[in-house]
GUMISE-199146 format. One record per residue: residue number from 1; x, y, z of N, C-alpha, C, CB in turn. Coordinates in pm, 1 decimal. Atoms other than C-alpha are relative to their C-alpha. Glycine has a CB too. Layout:
! residues N
i / n.X / n.Y / n.Z / ca.X / ca.Y / ca.Z / c.X / c.Y / c.Z / cb.X / cb.Y / cb.Z
NUM / X / Y / Z / X / Y / Z / X / Y / Z / X / Y / Z
...
END
This chain:
! residues 187
i / n.X / n.Y / n.Z / ca.X / ca.Y / ca.Z / c.X / c.Y / c.Z / cb.X / cb.Y / cb.Z
1 / 3.4 / -13.7 / 144.0 / -2239.2 / 681.1 / 4248.9 / 90.6 / -108.1 / -59.8 / 44.4 / 143.3 / -44.3
2 / -75.7 / 104.1 / 67.6 / -2123.3 / 396.6 / 4024.0 / 49.7 / 56.2 / -132.2 / -86.2 / -128.3 / -21.8
3 / -54.1 / -53.6 / 125.3 / -1888.8 / 491.8 / 3742.8 / 21.7 / -111.5 / -101.2 / 131.9 / 74.6 / 25.4
4 / -27.0 / 91.0 / 111.4 / -1836.0 / 330.2 / 3405.6 / 130.7 / 38.1 / -68.3 / -116.3 / 1.8 / -101.7
5 / -126.4 / -45.2 / 56.9 / -1487.4 / 468.3 / 3356.2 / 75.3 / -118.1 / -61.1 / 86.4 / 69.5 / 107.5
6 / -75.3 / 116.2 / 49.4 / -1328.3 / 123.5 / 3319.3 / -57.8 / -50.6 / -132.3 / -1.0 / -113.1 / 104.7
7 / 62.0 / 49.2 / 123.4 / -1581.6 / 11.7 / 3054.7 / 30.8 / 92.9 / -117.9 / -152.5 / -13.4 / 18.3
8 / -27.3 / -96.6 / 107.1 / -1532.7 / 332.1 / 2854.3 / 147.3 / -3.3 / -39.2 / -39.9 / 142.2 / 43.8
9 / -143.7 / 4.3 / 27.8 / -1153.2 / 311.2 / 2885.4 / 35.0 / -124.9 / -81.2 / 80.9 / 2.7 / 131.6
10 / -29.6 / 124.7 / 71.0 / -1141.4 / -53.2 / 2773.9 / -61.3 / -0.5 / -140.1 / -51.8 / -120.1 / 80.2
11 / 62.9 / -7.6 / 132.1 / -1382.7 / 15.3 / 2486.5 / 87.2 / 79.2 / -96.7 / -139.6 / 64.1 / 10.1
12 / -89.5 / -80.1 / 84.6 / -1126.2 / 266.0 / 2358.1 / 140.8 / -58.6 / -3.8 / 5.4 / 144.5 / 50.4
13 / -130.2 / 69.2 / -1.7 / -837.3 / 20.6 / 2416.2 / 110.3 / 86.4 / 60.9 / 39.6 / -41.0 / -141.9
14 / -97.8 / -85.7 / -66.5 / -659.9 / 260.0 / 2653.8 / 40.2 / -61.1 / 133.8 / -56.6 / 142.4 / 20.2
15 / -47.1 / 42.7 / -131.7 / -449.5 / 179.8 / 2959.9 / -30.2 / 110.5 / 101.1 / 153.0 / -33.3 / -2.7
16 / 16.1 / -101.8 / -104.0 / -479.3 / 358.9 / 3292.2 / 98.6 / 114.4 / -23.4 / 20.7 / -61.5 / 141.0
17 / -102.9 / -100.5 / 25.3 / -155.9 / 539.4 / 3204.4 / -37.1 / 89.9 / -118.3 / 134.5 / -67.8 / -26.1
18 / 42.9 / -79.6 / 116.3 / -294.6 / 648.9 / 2864.6 / -99.7 / 107.3 / 42.4 / -62.8 / -91.0 / -108.4
19 / 103.3 / -94.8 / -44.7 / -596.1 / 810.6 / 3031.8 / 62.3 / 105.7 / 90.1 / -114.7 / -73.8 / 74.7
20 / -64.7 / -94.2 / -91.8 / -381.0 / 966.8 / 3304.0 / 76.1 / 107.4 / -76.3 / 95.0 / -74.2 / 94.7
21 / -78.2 / -96.1 / 78.4 / -154.9 / 1130.7 / 3043.9 / -88.7 / 91.8 / -83.7 / 97.1 / -73.7 / -90.8
22 / 92.2 / -81.8 / 79.9 / -455.1 / 1256.3 / 2842.0 / -76.7 / 102.4 / 84.0 / -98.6 / -89.6 / -72.3
23 / 70.1 / -94.8 / -88.2 / -606.7 / 1430.0 / 3145.1 / 72.2 / 134.7 / -2.7 / -8.2 / -55.1 / 146.6
24 / -55.9 / -134.6 / -5.2 / -557.1 / 1806.1 / 3163.3 / -35.1 / 61.6 / 134.0 / -52.6 / 87.8 / -117.0
25 / -140.1 / 36.8 / 11.5 / -354.9 / 1855.5 / 3372.0 / 18.6 / -151.2 / 18.5 / 83.7 / 77.2 / 102.8
26 / -23.4 / 144.2 / -12.3 / -200.4 / 1505.5 / 3353.4 / 1.6 / -44.3 / 146.2 / 132.2 / -38.1 / -67.4
27 / 1.7 / 57.6 / -134.4 / -232.4 / 1276.9 / 3655.1 / 71.6 / -134.8 / -5.7 / -147.1 / -16.0 / 54.0
28 / -67.9 / 130.5 / -3.6 / -113.7 / 928.0 / 3753.1 / -98.1 / -112.3 / -33.1 / 64.2 / -24.5 / 138.9
29 / 81.5 / 118.3 / 27.7 / -239.0 / 586.5 / 3645.0 / -65.1 / -49.4 / 128.7 / 85.5 / -112.1 / -63.9
30 / 52.9 / 43.6 / -128.7 / -285.9 / 504.7 / 4013.7 / -126.7 / 79.3 / 37.1 / 107.2 / 16.0 / 109.6
31 / 117.5 / -83.1 / -29.5 / -529.6 / 796.2 / 4055.6 / -117.9 / -42.7 / -86.8 / 31.7 / 149.9 / -22.6
32 / 108.3 / 43.4 / 88.7 / -731.2 / 687.4 / 3750.9 / -54.6 / -135.0 / 48.0 / 49.8 / -10.0 / -147.7
33 / 42.0 / 130.8 / -51.2 / -739.2 / 331.5 / 3888.8 / -87.0 / 13.1 / 124.1 / 121.7 / -85.9 / 31.6
34 / 79.0 / -20.9 / -122.4 / -869.2 / 453.3 / 4224.0 / -137.1 / 60.0 / -31.5 / 75.9 / 91.6 / 97.5
35 / 128.2 / -58.4 / 40.3 / -1138.6 / 661.0 / 4055.2 / -87.9 / -105.4 / -67.6 / 22.4 / 120.1 / -95.0
36 / 74.2 / 108.5 / 66.2 / -1239.0 / 358.0 / 3842.7 / -62.5 / -94.8 / 101.4 / 92.3 / -78.3 / -93.9
37 / 45.6 / 101.0 / -96.5 / -1270.3 / 125.3 / 4141.9 / -84.5 / 58.5 / 112.8 / 119.1 / -71.3 / 59.2
38 / 80.4 / -62.1 / -104.3 / -1439.9 / 378.6 / 4367.1 / 73.7 / 16.1 / 131.7 / -123.4 / -79.8 / 22.1
39 / -75.3 / -20.3 / -123.5 / -1159.5 / 385.5 / 4627.1 / 36.1 / 147.2 / 20.0 / 126.7 / -85.2 / -1.0
40 / -13.7 / -145.2 / -10.3 / -1131.2 / 757.8 / 4555.3 / -129.2 / 61.5 / -50.3 / 124.1 / 53.0 / -81.2
41 / 125.5 / -63.6 / 35.7 / -1433.7 / 986.9 / 4535.8 / 9.7 / 64.8 / -137.6 / -39.0 / 103.7 / 105.2
42 / 6.1 / -55.7 / 135.3 / -1530.3 / 1080.5 / 4181.2 / -77.6 / 131.4 / 5.4 / -66.8 / -101.0 / -100.3
43 / 63.7 / -131.9 / -2.0 / -1597.5 / 1454.1 / 4189.8 / -42.6 / 37.9 / -141.7 / 96.1 / 107.5 / 59.2
44 / 43.3 / -48.3 / 130.7 / -1761.9 / 1644.9 / 3907.4 / 120.0 / 44.1 / -83.5 / -99.5 / 116.1 / 15.7
45 / -120.5 / -41.7 / 70.2 / -1421.9 / 1793.7 / 3819.0 / 73.0 / -120.6 / -59.1 / 92.8 / 77.4 / 94.5
46 / -66.0 / 120.5 / 49.9 / -1264.5 / 1446.6 / 3790.3 / -82.4 / -65.1 / -111.1 / 23.0 / -99.9 / 114.7
47 / 87.1 / 59.7 / 101.5 / -1562.4 / 1317.4 / 3594.3 / 18.1 / 70.2 / -134.5 / -147.6 / 7.0 / 44.4
48 / -16.5 / -76.7 / 123.3 / -1527.3 / 1596.3 / 3337.4 / 139.9 / -15.7 / -59.2 / -28.6 / 147.1 / 26.0
49 / -137.3 / 17.9 / 48.3 / -1147.0 / 1560.3 / 3315.2 / 16.8 / -134.8 / -68.6 / 99.7 / 12.6 / 115.7
50 / -14.3 / 134.5 / 56.4 / -1169.2 / 1186.4 / 3252.0 / -84.3 / -13.9 / -126.9 / -41.2 / -107.1 / 103.8
51 / 84.4 / 4.6 / 119.8 / -1457.6 / 1225.8 / 3005.1 / 72.0 / 67.3 / -117.2 / -137.2 / 68.9 / 26.5
52 / -75.8 / -68.1 / 105.6 / -1246.8 / 1476.6 / 2806.7 / 116.4 / -86.4 / -47.0 / 51.9 / 136.4 / 49.8
53 / -114.3 / 85.0 / 35.1 / -947.0 / 1241.4 / 2818.3 / -43.3 / -119.8 / -84.6 / 70.7 / -48.8 / 127.0
54 / 51.4 / 115.0 / 74.4 / -1161.1 / 954.9 / 2686.0 / -75.1 / 40.9 / -126.8 / -91.3 / -82.0 / 88.7
55 / 74.6 / -47.0 / 116.7 / -1341.8 / 1170.3 / 2430.4 / -145.1 / -43.8 / 1.7 / 65.5 / -49.2 / -126.0
56 / 140.6 / 38.8 / -13.5 / -1687.5 / 1082.7 / 2565.9 / -74.0 / 106.0 / 80.3 / -13.2 / -139.3 / 67.9
57 / 82.8 / -87.4 / -81.9 / -1975.3 / 1271.1 / 2722.9 / 9.8 / -48.3 / 144.5 / -149.0 / 1.3 / -49.8
58 / -14.6 / 40.0 / -140.3 / -1945.1 / 1275.0 / 3102.7 / -116.0 / -88.0 / 47.6 / 10.2 / 123.8 / 88.5
59 / 114.7 / 83.3 / -38.4 / -2294.9 / 1120.4 / 3131.7 / 23.8 / -147.0 / -34.4 / -127.6 / 49.8 / -69.5
60 / -29.7 / 138.3 / 38.8 / -2157.8 / 808.3 / 2956.7 / 82.5 / -71.5 / 105.0 / 73.0 / -3.1 / -132.9
61 / -85.3 / 60.2 / -102.8 / -1931.0 / 751.4 / 3257.8 / -74.0 / -29.9 / 129.8 / 116.0 / 90.7 / 29.0
62 / 77.3 / 23.4 / -122.2 / -2210.8 / 726.7 / 3511.7 / -105.3 / -106.9 / -20.7 / -65.9 / 128.9 / 46.7
63 / 108.7 / 96.4 / -0.7 / -2442.0 / 440.1 / 3593.3 / -110.7 / 62.5 / 83.6 / 45.3 / -141.2 / 57.1
64 / 109.7 / -66.1 / -69.7 / -2768.5 / 606.3 / 3683.4 / -92.0 / -103.9 / 63.1 / -79.1 / 90.7 / -96.4
65 / 84.3 / 97.2 / -69.9 / -3019.0 / 442.4 / 3920.7 / -101.8 / -71.0 / -88.2 / -71.7 / 68.1 / 110.3
66 / 100.7 / 65.0 / 83.6 / -3269.5 / 370.3 / 3642.0 / 62.0 / -94.2 / -103.6 / -84.0 / 105.0 / -70.2
67 / -65.0 / 92.8 / 91.4 / -3009.7 / 171.6 / 3445.1 / 5.2 / -138.3 / 64.6 / 142.7 / 49.3 / -37.3
68 / 1.9 / 136.2 / -51.4 / -3021.4 / -204.3 / 3478.8 / 139.8 / -53.7 / 24.0 / -73.8 / -90.4 / -95.3
69 / -121.5 / 73.2 / -31.3 / -2747.5 / -402.5 / 3644.9 / -39.2 / -145.6 / 15.4 / 70.1 / 55.2 / 129.3
70 / 24.4 / 142.4 / -10.3 / -2724.2 / -777.7 / 3629.0 / 87.4 / -55.1 / 111.7 / 28.4 / -72.1 / -134.9
71 / -82.4 / 51.3 / -109.6 / -2614.1 / -935.1 / 3960.7 / 75.9 / -125.7 / -42.8 / -87.3 / -30.2 / 123.1
72 / -81.9 / 117.3 / 28.4 / -2330.4 / -1186.7 / 3931.1 / -23.7 / -101.5 / 110.8 / 151.9 / 37.2 / -11.3
73 / 30.0 / 104.7 / -97.8 / -2421.6 / -1514.7 / 4102.0 / 121.1 / -86.6 / 30.9 / -113.0 / -86.9 / -50.0
74 / -114.5 / 88.9 / -17.7 / -2098.6 / -1711.5 / 4052.6 / 112.0 / 39.0 / -94.5 / -40.4 / -146.1 / -22.8
75 / -116.8 / -19.3 / 84.7 / -1753.0 / -1708.9 / 3898.3 / 40.9 / -137.0 / -52.4 / 117.9 / 69.5 / 78.1
76 / -41.3 / 125.5 / 61.1 / -1637.6 / -1979.8 / 3655.3 / 149.3 / 5.8 / -29.6 / -80.9 / -28.4 / -129.3
77 / -141.8 / 9.9 / 32.1 / -1272.8 / -2083.6 / 3641.5 / 34.3 / -144.6 / -31.5 / 87.3 / 52.9 / 116.2
78 / -43.3 / 134.5 / 37.7 / -1066.1 / -2394.6 / 3566.1 / -44.0 / -107.8 / 99.4 / 149.9 / -2.6 / -13.4
79 / 46.4 / 95.4 / -101.5 / -1197.1 / -2558.3 / 3887.5 / -152.2 / -13.0 / 2.8 / 49.9 / 42.3 / 137.3
80 / 145.7 / 4.1 / 3.1 / -1564.3 / -2497.2 / 3803.4 / -61.7 / 130.1 / 46.8 / -50.6 / -113.4 / 84.8
81 / 72.8 / -119.2 / -44.7 / -1829.6 / -2251.2 / 3923.4 / 13.5 / 14.7 / 151.4 / -150.0 / -8.0 / -40.7
82 / -20.5 / -28.0 / -142.3 / -1773.1 / -2085.2 / 4261.9 / -82.5 / 120.9 / 42.1 / 149.5 / 23.9 / 30.2
83 / 68.3 / -115.8 / -56.2 / -1956.0 / -1841.6 / 4488.9 / 95.0 / 119.3 / -0.4 / -50.9 / -29.6 / 143.8
84 / -79.0 / -122.1 / -2.8 / -1838.4 / -1481.8 / 4487.5 / 55.7 / 25.7 / 139.1 / -83.7 / 118.5 / -45.8
85 / -56.5 / -42.0 / -127.6 / -1609.0 / -1350.8 / 4759.1 / -63.5 / 130.5 / 47.2 / 151.9 / 16.1 / -11.6
86 / 71.7 / -124.5 / -30.7 / -1793.3 / -1017.8 / 4740.5 / -103.1 / 22.8 / -109.2 / 98.4 / 122.6 / 11.3
87 / 105.6 / -21.8 / 98.8 / -2103.7 / -894.8 / 4560.6 / 55.6 / 73.1 / -120.9 / -116.8 / 79.2 / 61.3
88 / -44.2 / -59.2 / 125.0 / -2061.7 / -793.2 / 4200.9 / -120.4 / 7.7 / -93.0 / 116.5 / -82.2 / -64.2
89 / 105.7 / -9.2 / 100.1 / -2278.6 / -691.1 / 3909.0 / 61.5 / 38.3 / -132.7 / -108.6 / 102.1 / 41.8
90 / -42.6 / -34.4 / 135.1 / -2248.0 / -648.5 / 3536.6 / -85.7 / 115.6 / -47.7 / -10.9 / -122.4 / -96.8
91 / 69.7 / -118.7 / 46.8 / -2337.2 / -311.2 / 3392.9 / -37.7 / -17.4 / -146.9 / 87.1 / 126.2 / 19.7
92 / 32.1 / -3.2 / 142.7 / -2508.5 / -254.2 / 3062.4 / 118.6 / 59.1 / -74.3 / -130.0 / 82.4 / -27.6
93 / -112.4 / -54.9 / 76.0 / -2247.2 / -191.4 / 2793.4 / -24.2 / 145.8 / -38.3 / 24.6 / -83.5 / -125.8
94 / 5.5 / -140.1 / 40.4 / -2168.4 / 169.5 / 2710.6 / 3.6 / 6.8 / -152.7 / 118.0 / 81.8 / 62.8
95 / -1.5 / -23.3 / 144.2 / -2256.6 / 271.6 / 2356.4 / 61.7 / 137.4 / -21.2 / -145.0 / -9.5 / -63.2
96 / -72.3 / -124.7 / 25.1 / -2006.2 / 533.3 / 2246.4 / -61.3 / 73.9 / -118.8 / 149.8 / -28.2 / -25.7
97 / 36.2 / -70.6 / 122.5 / -2081.5 / 809.3 / 1999.3 / 82.2 / -59.6 / -114.8 / 24.8 / 155.3 / 13.7
98 / -67.0 / 53.1 / 118.0 / -1986.2 / 686.6 / 1650.0 / 20.2 / -151.4 / 2.3 / 132.1 / 66.5 / -15.5
99 / -15.3 / 145.2 / -3.9 / -2002.3 / 319.8 / 1758.8 / -89.4 / -61.1 / -107.4 / -35.3 / -57.1 / 141.4
100 / 76.0 / 70.1 / 102.7 / -2121.3 / 79.6 / 1488.2 / -2.3 / -148.4 / 34.5 / 61.1 / 23.9 / -141.7
101 / 8.5 / 143.7 / -25.6 / -2209.2 / -290.1 / 1474.1 / 8.9 / -76.1 / -131.4 / -131.1 / -35.4 / 74.5
102 / -3.3 / 90.5 / 114.3 / -2167.0 / -583.2 / 1241.1 / -71.3 / -127.9 / 43.3 / 148.5 / -28.8 / -48.3
103 / 73.1 / 123.7 / -28.4 / -2399.9 / -883.5 / 1230.3 / 65.0 / -114.0 / -78.5 / -152.2 / 14.2 / -36.9
104 / -64.1 / 115.5 / 62.9 / -2245.9 / -1224.7 / 1155.5 / -109.2 / -93.0 / -52.7 / 94.1 / -75.0 / 100.9
105 / 100.0 / 86.3 / 63.6 / -2454.3 / -1428.8 / 908.8 / 49.9 / -143.2 / -18.4 / -39.9 / 57.6 / -134.7
106 / -59.1 / 133.2 / 16.3 / -2214.4 / -1723.2 / 857.2 / 121.8 / -9.1 / 89.9 / 38.4 / -28.2 / -149.1
107 / -114.1 / 18.2 / -90.0 / -1961.5 / -1863.7 / 1102.4 / 131.3 / 7.9 / -76.4 / -10.2 / -134.4 / 73.3
108 / -134.0 / -12.2 / 56.5 / -1600.7 / -1770.9 / 1028.2 / 95.5 / 37.5 / 112.5 / 4.1 / 105.9 / -115.4
109 / -95.7 / -26.8 / -106.3 / -1294.2 / -1773.2 / 1253.1 / -63.9 / -24.7 / 135.6 / 52.4 / 143.8 / -9.2
110 / 57.6 / 11.4 / -134.7 / -1399.6 / -1713.0 / 1614.0 / -145.0 / 44.6 / 6.7 / 81.2 / 81.1 / 97.5
111 / 134.0 / -55.8 / 1.2 / -1734.4 / -1566.4 / 1509.7 / -100.1 / -103.2 / -51.5 / -4.5 / 127.0 / -85.9
112 / 104.7 / 95.3 / 36.4 / -2056.2 / -1768.1 / 1484.7 / -119.3 / 72.0 / -61.1 / -44.2 / -81.1 / 122.6
113 / 122.2 / -53.8 / 57.7 / -2372.4 / -1715.6 / 1285.3 / -91.3 / 48.4 / 112.5 / -71.4 / -106.4 / -87.6
114 / 87.7 / -57.7 / -102.2 / -2603.3 / -1489.2 / 1486.0 / 70.9 / 94.8 / 94.7 / -63.5 / -109.2 / 79.1
115 / -74.3 / -92.2 / -86.4 / -2325.9 / -1300.6 / 1665.5 / -19.9 / 143.3 / -46.7 / 150.3 / -35.4 / 1.7
116 / -6.8 / -142.4 / 29.5 / -2336.2 / -923.4 / 1684.3 / 133.4 / 50.0 / 53.3 / -121.1 / 79.0 / 63.2
117 / -129.6 / -53.7 / -39.0 / -2000.2 / -747.3 / 1694.7 / -11.9 / 151.2 / 9.4 / 111.4 / -41.3 / -100.9
118 / 1.0 / -144.1 / -19.2 / -1981.1 / -397.3 / 1839.9 / 138.3 / 51.9 / -32.9 / -41.9 / 38.5 / 145.1
119 / -126.4 / -54.4 / 47.6 / -1711.6 / -182.2 / 1684.3 / 14.0 / 146.2 / 39.1 / 11.2 / -15.6 / -151.4
120 / -31.8 / -138.1 / -34.2 / -1548.1 / 137.2 / 1803.6 / 74.0 / 62.3 / -117.8 / 85.3 / 8.2 / 131.2
121 / -62.7 / -64.1 / 116.8 / -1469.7 / 370.3 / 1514.0 / 126.0 / 74.2 / 41.8 / -98.7 / 97.4 / -68.9
122 / -128.7 / -65.3 / -24.8 / -1110.7 / 492.0 / 1499.7 / 40.1 / 80.6 / -123.5 / 110.1 / -104.8 / 35.6
123 / -51.6 / -85.0 / 107.0 / -952.8 / 768.9 / 1293.2 / 143.7 / -42.8 / -31.3 / -6.2 / 151.5 / 40.0
124 / -136.1 / 41.8 / 36.7 / -617.6 / 728.9 / 1112.8 / 104.5 / 20.7 / 110.0 / 43.1 / 74.6 / -122.1
125 / -96.7 / -22.8 / -107.9 / -429.1 / 877.2 / 1410.6 / -7.1 / -109.2 / 106.0 / -24.0 / 136.2 / 64.5
126 / 20.7 / 101.0 / -103.2 / -568.6 / 596.0 / 1628.8 / 23.3 / -143.3 / -50.0 / -140.1 / 12.0 / 54.5
127 / -13.9 / 134.8 / 56.6 / -497.5 / 300.2 / 1397.3 / 101.9 / -85.7 / 74.3 / 39.4 / 9.4 / -145.4
128 / -104.2 / 79.7 / -65.8 / -182.6 / 195.1 / 1583.3 / -51.1 / -63.4 / 129.6 / 122.6 / 87.1 / 29.6
129 / 55.1 / 59.8 / -122.3 / -394.1 / 126.9 / 1896.1 / -79.3 / -126.5 / -30.6 / -89.3 / 100.8 / 73.0
130 / 80.6 / 116.2 / 38.8 / -579.4 / -142.7 / 1699.3 / 83.6 / -117.5 / -50.3 / -98.4 / 40.0 / -106.6
131 / -84.1 / 109.8 / 47.4 / -279.0 / -359.0 / 1608.6 / -32.9 / -129.2 / 74.0 / 148.7 / 34.8 / 17.4
132 / 30.4 / 133.9 / -50.1 / -347.1 / -732.1 / 1658.7 / -142.7 / -13.8 / 52.1 / 96.5 / -36.2 / 109.3
133 / 141.1 / 10.0 / -33.5 / -719.9 / -671.6 / 1696.4 / -80.0 / -18.3 / -128.7 / -47.9 / 125.6 / 78.3
134 / 87.4 / 16.6 / 115.7 / -1009.8 / -758.9 / 1465.6 / -62.4 / 134.7 / -34.4 / -110.0 / -106.8 / 27.4
135 / 49.5 / -130.7 / 44.3 / -1116.9 / -459.0 / 1258.3 / -84.2 / -13.6 / -126.1 / 117.0 / 96.1 / -24.9
136 / 81.8 / -13.3 / 120.2 / -1375.3 / -366.7 / 997.1 / 52.9 / 122.2 / -75.1 / -154.8 / 14.3 / 34.8
137 / -56.6 / -108.9 / 79.9 / -1234.3 / -154.0 / 714.0 / -90.4 / 25.1 / -120.7 / 145.9 / -33.7 / -45.8
138 / 81.5 / -29.3 / 118.8 / -1452.2 / 25.3 / 455.9 / 85.0 / -3.7 / -126.1 / -68.0 / 137.5 / 13.5
139 / -65.5 / 6.5 / 131.1 / -1361.7 / -34.0 / 91.6 / -85.8 / 79.4 / -97.9 / 19.2 / -149.6 / -48.7
140 / 80.4 / -73.6 / 99.1 / -1479.8 / 145.2 / -225.0 / -128.0 / -76.4 / -36.9 / 83.6 / 26.6 / -127.0
141 / 127.5 / 54.5 / 50.0 / -1831.6 / 86.0 / -359.1 / -80.1 / -72.9 / 107.3 / 26.3 / -94.5 / -115.3
142 / 82.5 / 56.5 / -106.7 / -1986.7 / 3.0 / -21.6 / 42.8 / -137.8 / 47.5 / -139.9 / -7.0 / -45.4
143 / -50.0 / 129.2 / -46.8 / -1772.3 / -304.5 / 44.3 / 80.3 / 19.4 / 128.0 / 86.6 / -68.4 / -108.8
144 / -77.5 / -3.5 / -122.9 / -1587.1 / -392.1 / 363.9 / 94.7 / -118.8 / 3.4 / -92.3 / -0.2 / 123.6
145 / -90.2 / 110.2 / -28.0 / -1299.1 / -609.5 / 478.4 / 6.9 / -12.9 / 151.2 / 142.4 / 22.8 / -63.5
146 / -7.9 / 24.5 / -144.0 / -1297.3 / -770.4 / 824.2 / 110.9 / -100.4 / 24.9 / -136.1 / -51.5 / 57.3
147 / -109.3 / 90.3 / -32.0 / -988.0 / -928.3 / 971.8 / 87.9 / 56.9 / 109.4 / 82.8 / -28.7 / -123.3
148 / -94.3 / -40.4 / -104.3 / -693.9 / -898.3 / 1209.1 / 96.8 / 102.5 / -57.8 / 77.1 / -123.0 / 56.9
149 / -95.8 / -103.1 / 41.7 / -490.3 / -577.0 / 1175.9 / 137.4 / -44.9 / 46.8 / -37.2 / 142.3 / 58.5
150 / -131.1 / 54.2 / -36.6 / -134.2 / -710.1 / 1164.0 / 115.0 / 96.6 / -25.1 / 24.9 / -126.7 / -75.9
151 / -107.5 / -95.4 / 22.9 / 60.3 / -407.3 / 1050.1 / -48.9 / 128.8 / -61.2 / 104.3 / -60.3 / -87.7
152 / 29.2 / -129.7 / 60.3 / 66.8 / -47.0 / 940.6 / 131.0 / 60.1 / -47.4 / -72.6 / 95.3 / 100.6
153 / -116.1 / -67.7 / 57.1 / 316.2 / 121.3 / 710.7 / -49.9 / 125.2 / -70.0 / 78.9 / -93.3 / -98.9
154 / 47.7 / -125.7 / 56.9 / 244.8 / 486.2 / 644.4 / -151.4 / 1.9 / -5.6 / 58.1 / 21.8 / -139.7
155 / 145.5 / -4.0 / 15.1 / -107.2 / 507.5 / 501.8 / -57.6 / -135.1 / -41.9 / -38.7 / 105.9 / -101.8
156 / 46.0 / 133.6 / 38.9 / -130.8 / 131.8 / 431.0 / -18.6 / -88.3 / 122.8 / 99.6 / -65.4 / -97.7
157 / 28.7 / 95.4 / -107.4 / -293.0 / -119.5 / 664.1 / 12.3 / -141.4 / -55.1 / -142.1 / 23.9 / 60.1
158 / -13.7 / 140.5 / 37.8 / -212.4 / -490.9 / 652.5 / -98.5 / -80.6 / 83.6 / 147.1 / -51.2 / 20.3
159 / 101.8 / 79.5 / -68.4 / -506.9 / -716.1 / 736.4 / 11.9 / -145.6 / -39.7 / -140.8 / 52.3 / -31.5
160 / 6.9 / 142.5 / 25.8 / -523.9 / -1091.2 / 769.4 / -146.1 / -39.8 / 14.7 / 93.2 / -82.0 / 97.2
161 / 141.3 / 36.7 / -8.4 / -880.7 / -1193.9 / 679.9 / -19.0 / -129.2 / 79.8 / -59.1 / -15.8 / -140.8
162 / 29.9 / 118.5 / -79.2 / -1048.7 / -1458.1 / 894.5 / -14.8 / -121.4 / -90.4 / -127.4 / 20.9 / 82.8
163 / 17.4 / 123.1 / 76.7 / -1066.9 / -1819.2 / 783.8 / 134.2 / -57.2 / -40.9 / -86.2 / 25.0 / -123.6
164 / -125.2 / 66.4 / 34.3 / -805.3 / -2073.5 / 693.5 / 38.6 / 28.7 / -144.2 / -11.3 / -150.8 / 22.6
165 / -51.6 / -21.7 / 133.6 / -585.4 / -2010.4 / 392.4 / -15.9 / 140.9 / -53.3 / -65.1 / -92.3 / -91.5
166 / 19.7 / -137.8 / 46.6 / -670.8 / -1639.4 / 373.5 / 135.2 / 68.8 / -15.8 / -90.3 / 79.5 / 98.5
167 / -123.8 / -72.3 / 25.7 / -400.5 / -1415.4 / 228.7 / -10.4 / 141.7 / 53.7 / 32.2 / 1.7 / -150.2
168 / -7.0 / -136.7 / -50.5 / -290.4 / -1084.7 / 373.1 / -53.3 / 97.9 / -103.7 / 144.1 / 36.3 / 38.4
169 / 53.4 / -104.7 / 86.8 / -472.0 / -781.8 / 227.1 / 63.0 / 133.9 / 41.0 / -157.3 / 6.3 / 8.6
170 / -53.5 / -134.5 / -24.8 / -325.4 / -431.3 / 195.8 / -108.2 / 100.4 / -38.3 / 133.4 / 25.9 / -81.1
171 / 101.7 / -101.6 / 24.3 / -570.0 / -143.2 / 227.7 / 67.7 / 135.9 / 13.9 / -121.8 / -14.4 / 99.3
172 / -65.0 / -130.2 / -0.1 / -452.2 / 206.1 / 140.7 / -96.2 / 108.7 / 45.1 / 54.7 / 32.3 / -138.5
173 / 63.1 / -123.8 / -42.6 / -569.1 / 512.3 / 329.5 / -150.8 / -8.2 / 27.8 / 23.7 / 102.0 / -102.6
174 / 143.1 / -1.2 / -32.9 / -908.9 / 412.4 / 476.8 / -33.6 / 121.0 / 87.3 / -40.5 / -131.1 / 72.3
175 / 43.9 / -116.2 / -78.9 / -1109.3 / 703.1 / 626.4 / -9.2 / -32.6 / 147.8 / -135.1 / 50.0 / -49.6
176 / 19.2 / 44.2 / -137.0 / -1180.7 / 504.4 / 941.6 / 8.1 / -152.8 / 2.8 / -136.6 / 50.8 / 57.2
177 / 12.8 / 144.3 / -21.3 / -1172.6 / 154.4 / 1087.1 / -88.2 / -19.9 / 122.0 / 140.6 / -69.3 / 18.8
178 / 78.2 / 35.5 / -117.1 / -1403.4 / -17.0 / 1334.9 / 70.0 / -113.3 / 73.0 / -144.5 / -40.0 / -39.1
179 / -69.5 / 100.1 / -79.9 / -1225.1 / -207.4 / 1612.8 / -103.8 / -78.8 / 79.4 / 105.2 / 66.2 / 94.8
180 / 93.7 / 85.0 / -74.5 / -1418.2 / -503.8 / 1756.5 / 28.6 / 14.2 / 149.1 / 11.4 / -149.8 / -44.8
181 / -17.3 / -20.3 / -144.2 / -1475.5 / -426.4 / 2126.0 / -94.9 / -85.1 / 83.3 / -20.3 / 145.7 / 34.3
182 / 95.5 / 79.8 / -76.9 / -1772.7 / -642.9 / 2226.0 / -67.4 / -99.8 / -92.4 / -105.5 / 90.3 / 69.5
183 / 66.7 / 105.8 / 73.7 / -1920.9 / -970.1 / 2110.2 / -128.6 / -35.1 / 74.7 / 92.8 / -125.4 / -16.5
184 / 127.7 / 35.8 / -60.5 / -2289.4 / -1035.1 / 2176.2 / -45.8 / -129.8 / -67.1 / -107.6 / 115.8 / -16.4
185 / 30.5 / 133.1 / 53.9 / -2381.3 / -1402.8 / 2136.5 / -110.8 / -64.9 / 81.9 / 126.6 / -89.9 / -0.5
186 / 105.6 / 79.6 / -64.4 / -2699.4 / -1594.4 / 2210.5 / 53.0 / -141.7 / 18.0 / -133.5 / 0.5 / -85.0
187 / -42.9 / 138.4 / -21.0 / -2635.8 / -1937.7 / 2357.9 / -112.0 / -95.9 / -31.4 / 47.8 / -20.8 / 143.2
END
């Protein structure tokens, strides 16, 4: 059985230790790491505990046989493309409940026209986990602000919009924010 624990954990911007502490009863980061990599057997009990800790359905943590995997042919680093030391594959991305997307129509900052940005919705209690990440924030009258979350003071968020010369924006008490977790780009 192939698990998608790591993908789900990273999509929520959590460390191994964060997940371990959220498990009921709590466990160690090392145990979560072993379950992620498959060096420890993932039982149904562990699957349910980790799913609860991540706030996802347990089915989202499994790669089922009918799901597509893309085999990795090579690795690219500063020395060029190289053969793999062991077989590897890329799993289809996990779509979380409440996940949203943003389509980029004009290039700005690191984003290019045609990009799709997948965003994980966060509640006010989770805003601090999004510091120094790109976020989408709803504004009144159906408007939005997208930029880097650079600070939080009480119910106010400080965002630095993308693009040169942009000034910091202060947004008071948004219901939710969307944290950019995946960039889909055609080449």
